[in-house]
BALUMKOL-584286 format. One line per field, with one value per residue: residue number from 1; x, z, y of N, C-alpha, C in turn. Coordinates in steps of 0.001 Angstrom, whole numbers, plus 524288, in hexadecimal, padded with zeros to 5 digits. Layout:
N
k = NUM:...
n_c1 = X:...
n_c3 = Z:...
n_c2 = Y:...
ca_c1 = X:...
ca_c3 = Z:...
ca_c2 = Y:...
c_c1 = X:...
c_c3 = Z:...
c_c2 = Y:...
//
This chain:
79
k = 1:2:3:4:5:6:7:8:9:10:11:12:13:14:15:16:17:18:19:20:21:22:23:24:25:26:27:28:29:30:31:32:33:34:35:36:37:38:39:40:41:42:43:44:45:46:47:48:49:50:51:52:53:54:55:56:57:58:59:60:61:62:63:64:65:66:67:68:69:70:71:72:73:74:75:76:77:78:79
n_c1 = 80411:801CB:805F9:802A0:80AAF:807FF:80310:7F7FF:7F538:7FC8E:7FDFE:803EB:80342:7F852:7F73B:7FD56:7F6E8:7EE49:7F32F:7F53C:7EA8D:7E4B6:7EB02:7E7D4:7DE94:7DF8F:7E526:7E55F:7EB00:7EF99:7F049:7F483:7F24E:7FBD8:7FDDC:8074E:8087F:804CA:80B34:81781:82146:81FAD:81DC8:827F4:82DEC:82993:824E4:827B0:82759:81F2B:8139F:814B4:8168F:813BA:818A4:817F4:82317:82C2B:82CBE:82979:822C4:82561:81E78:81F42:81698:81039:804F8:809C0:8131B:810E9:80CCD:81749:81BE4:815F0:817E0:82103:821F8:81CA4:82239
n_c3 = 7FFB8:7FD07:8030A:80438:80AE2:81259:815D3:81BC5:81680:80F49:80303:7FB1A:7FE63:7FD62:7F1BB:7EDE5:7F30D:7EB40:7E292:7E4F4:7E5F9:7DCE7:7D64A:7DA5A:7D5F0:7CD02:7CECF:7D7DD:7E41A:7F11D:7FAFE:805B8:80CF0:815F8:81FBE:8236D:82B17:83422:8377D:83C43:839D6:82E4E:82CA2:82F12:826E5:81D6B:81D8D:818B2:80E6B:80A4B:8000E:8011E:7FA50:7FF17:7FF77:8052D:80EDE:80A15:80020:7F9BA:7F334:7F00B:7F029:7E5D1:7DFC9:7D4DC:7CFAB:7C8DD:7CBC5:7D613:7D2B4:7CD7A:7D749:7DCF4:7D535:7D614:7DFBE:7DFA8:7D86F
n_c2 = 7FB24:8088B:81403:820D2:82A48:83543:84289:849BC:8561B:856B7:859EC:85566:84B24:8498E:84AA5:84261:83A99:83B8F:8375B:82DCD:829FC:82C0F:82528:81CAE:81BBA:81567:80D79:803FE:807FB:80556:80DAD:816E4:821A8:8276C:82E8E:834D4:83BB9:83723:8304B:82EE4:82AFB:82A3E:833B0:838AB:83381:8351D:84060:84895:8461F:84370:84227:833B3:8284A:81C44:80F44:8048E:80310:806ED:80B33:81719:820A8:82DF2:83AB3:842AC:83BD8:8337A:82E50:82519:824F3:81FAA:8177F:8120F:8121F:80A48:801DA:7FF41:7FC59:7F32F:7EC1D
ca_c1 = 8003A:80522:8056F:80429:80ACD:80748:7FEE0:7F461:7F6AC:800A2:7FBB7:805DC:800E1:7F33D:7F8CA:7FF7B:7F1F7:7EB51:7F526:7F385:7E574:7E510:7ED0A:7E4C7:7D9F9:7E070:7E86D:7E638:7EEDC:7EF4D:7F432:7F1EA:7F38F:7FD97:7FEA4:80C42:807B9:8034C:81001:81C1F:824FD:81E3A:81EC8:82D8B:8301E:826BE:822DA:829C2:827E8:81967:81233:8188D:8125A:818B9:81757:81BF7:825ED:830A2:82B03:8276F:822C9:82490:81D7D:81B44:81667:80B72:803AF:80CC9:8177A:80DFA:80C4C:81B34:81D06:812DD:8193E:82773:820C9:81AAC:82572
ca_c3 = 7FF87:7FCBB:8064F:803EB:80ED6:811AE:81A83:81BBF:814CA:80BC4:7FDA0:7F7A8:7FF62:7F9E8:7EC19:7EF46:7F31F:7E799:7DEA4:7E67C:7E564:7D69E:7D4A7:7DBF2:7D379:7C90B:7D06A:7DF2E:7E7BE:7F6C6:7FCF5:808F7:80E73:819F2:8215F:825A7:83090:83818:837D5:83D8F:8360B:82897:82C8F:82E6A:8223B:8191F:81DE1:81372:808EF:80881:80090:7FFDD:7FA31:8011A:7FDAC:809FF:811C6:80714:7FBA8:7FA44:7EFCE:7F234:7ED35:7E27A:7DBDD:7D1B8:7CED1:7C566:7D07F:7D9ED:7CEFC:7CDD1:7DC1F:7DDA9:7D240:7D7F2:7E60D:7DF2D:7D595
ca_c2 = 7FF97:80E54:81895:82592:82D7B:83BBA:84401:84D34:85A9B:85670:859FF:851ED:84631:84A0F:84949:83B66:83663:83D3E:8347D:827BD:828E9:82BF9:82023:81899:81AC8:81410:808CC:80451:8088A:803EB:81110:818CE:825BB:826C6:83465:834A7:83EC1:834A1:82C29:8319B:82833:82B68:8395F:83933:830B2:836E1:84399:84DC3:84293:84204:83D9D:82F9F:823C9:816B8:80930:80194:80671:80870:80E40:81BB3:824F4:834DE:83F16:84316:836F3:833F1:828EE:8227C:8248C:81C5E:812C8:81094:8106B:805D1:7FD79:7FE48:7FA3F:7ED4F:7E97D
c_c1 = 80447:802C9:806B3:804DD:80B14:80468:7FB6A:7F62B:7FADD:7FE7E:7FE78:803DC:7FBEA:7F486:7F999:7FA7D:7EF52:7EDCB:7F476:7EDFD:7E230:7E75A:7EA9F:7E036:7D9AC:7E42D:7E83F:7E8C4:7EDA0:7F214:7F057:7F4BF:7F63D:7FEC4:802A3:80C5F:806EE:80795:814A0:82179:8256C:8206E:8241A:82FEB:82F62:82621:82452:82994:82213:81692:815C6:81497:8151C:8156A:81AE8:81F2F:82A89:82F58:827A2:82704:821D3:822C6:82062:81AAE:81027:809BF:80680:810EA:8163C:80E7D:81239:81CC0:81B7E:81673:81E90:824DA:81FC9:81DF9:829BA
c_c3 = 7FFBF:80173:8050D:80872:80CD6:81595:818FB:81B1C:8110A:80595:7FB2F:7F925:7FBD5:7F4F5:7EC1D:7EF8A:7EF03:7E2DB:7DFDE:7E54C:7DF6F:7D527:7D664:7DA50:7CEFA:7C997:7D6BC:7E13D:7ED77:7F8B9:801B2:80B0D:813C4:81BCE:82446:82BD9:83476:83A16:837AD:839D2:83080:828ED:82AEE:828D2:81E73:818A2:81A3C:80DED:806E4:8042D:7FF4C:7FE85:7FB50:7FFCA:8012D:80D22:80E83:80344:7FC71:7F59A:7F15D:7EEE1:7EB16:7DFF5:7D9E9:7D1EC:7CC71:7C943:7D4DA:7D64A:7D026:7D1FF:7DCE8:7DB4F:7D4AE:7DDD4:7E3C1:7DBA5:7D8AA
c_c2 = 80499:810C2:81D85:82908:833D2:83DE3:84879:8543E:85A03:855BC:856A3:84BD3:84536:8494C:8439B:83889:837B4:8387B:82F1C:826E4:828C5:8262A:81CA5:81726:8168A:80DE8:808D8:8041A:80838:80A2B:81385:81C57:82600:82C64:8344C:8381B:83B74:83078:82E00:82FE3:82998:8311C:839B9:836BC:83541:83D2B:848FE:84B3A:84182:844F3:838C8:82BF6:81F21:8134D:80599:805CA:8091C:80CFA:812F7:81E29:82AC2:83706:84228:83E2C:83727:82F6C:823EB:8213E:820B6:816AB:80F03:80EEA:80B0B:80099:7FC3E:7FA20:7F37D:7EA15:7E862
//
C-alpha cells in the first residue's frame, strides 16, 4: 500500500493528493494519507520534504511527481 505523507495546510500535499485521486480513477491503487504532524519520527524524517509518496519503509517518491511518475515508481516496486 502506498502512503502519502503530508499535513494539514500544505497546499503541495493537496496537489499530490489530487494527482493520486486522478490516477486512482484509471488504475486501482491502494493508498492512505498519513499526517506527519501526528508522528514525531515522521515529522523529523520528512518534515521539510512533504509531500512524499512512500511504498514500504525504504522506497519514497518526493514531490514534485506526476501520475506517470507514480506509475513508474509502482512498476519499479513490482519488478
